[in-house]
N, C-alpha and C positions, 0 to 999 in steps of 0.2 A: 461728590461735590454738590450735586443738585440740592439736597436737603439743606446744606449749609448756606448755599447762595439764597435759597428761598427764605431762610430764616431772616436774612437781611440785617443781621446785627454783627458788628465787629467783636462783640463780646462772646460769640459762639467760638469755642476752642475745641481741639481734637487731641485725643490720646490714641496713639498707634499701638497695635498689638503685633509683636513680631510673628507669633504663631498664626494668628488670623491672616496676616498678609501672606505668609508662606502657603497656608492652606487654600487661599484664594488664587494662588498662581503667581504671586510676586516672588521671584527668586532672590530673596534677600541674602542668600548665602554666597552669591557671587558679586564681585564689585560691579560688573556691568548690569546685572539684574537689579541690584540695590540702587544704582544710579538711575536706571530707567524708572523704578518705582518712585523714587523721591522726586524726580523730574515731573512725573505725572501728578504726584501729590501736590507739588508746588503749583502746577498749572490749574488743577481742578479745585484745590482747597486753599493753598497758600501756606508756605512754611511758617509764616508769622502766626498761624493758628495752632501750630504744634506746641503743646505744653507738657506732654508726658509720653512715656513709652511703657507699655506693659511688656516686660522682657520675659520670654519663655521660649524654650526650644519646642520642636514639633514632633509628636509621635507619628503623625501622618506624613506621607511624602508630599512633595511639591504639587500643588493644585488638587490635593486630596479632598478638599471640601469638608473636612471634619475638624471640629474643635477639640483637640487632644493635646494638652500641654505636657511638656517634658522638662526635666532639669537642664540648666544651661550646659551646652556641650554634649549632651547625651542623646540628642535626637537628630532629625534630618537636617536641621540648620547647622548644627555642630559648632565647635569652637572657632574654626576658621570663618564661618559665617558671622558669628558674633563679633569676631575681630573686625570684620568689614563694617558691621553696624556701628561698633564703638568708634571706628575711625572716620566715619562719615561726618562732614562738617555740620550737617543739618541737626545732629544730635549733641553738638558741643555743650550747650547750656540747658539741655533738657533732662529733667529727672527721669530715672529708670525705676520702675516699681516691679519687683519680682512677683510673678504669678505662676509659680512652679509647684509641683507636688512635694518637693523636698526629698533629699536622699533617704530620710527616715520616714517618708510619707506623712509628715506632720506639717507640710506647707513650707513656705520660704525658710531657708536655713543659712547658717554662716557659710557653708561650703559654696552655695550658689552666689552669695554676696561676694565672697572672696574671688570666685571665678570671674564675675563681671568686673570687679575692681582690677584684677590682673590684666584682663583683656583691654580695659580702658587705658591702663598704664602703658601697655605695649603699643597702643595706638597713638601715643603722644598727645592725647587730648585731656589728660588728667589735670 
């Protein structure tokens, strides 16, 4: 939050990355962990600055400190974790951009898109 505050401009916005949050120790796969992370985000940065989410699962465990993306539902965050993310009100009107290896290792694919859409529909935020 310090860099954003020091920028001193309301035009500075933020894109959250689910894998980076998880690797940094924010347990986004549990409802309580996600709520704590988003509460801290709101206090330090402000939810009004959140304009996008890079959606990707994590090949590394919680607080692993390594940037290793995985397909949605295939990593340590898992489908239940993404269901929590997709149901959190902070993300209601925020676009999600896939940043995954793809099930055929060719980058974002229809299977990952369909997985996120299904989780969003199950969260009643569609």
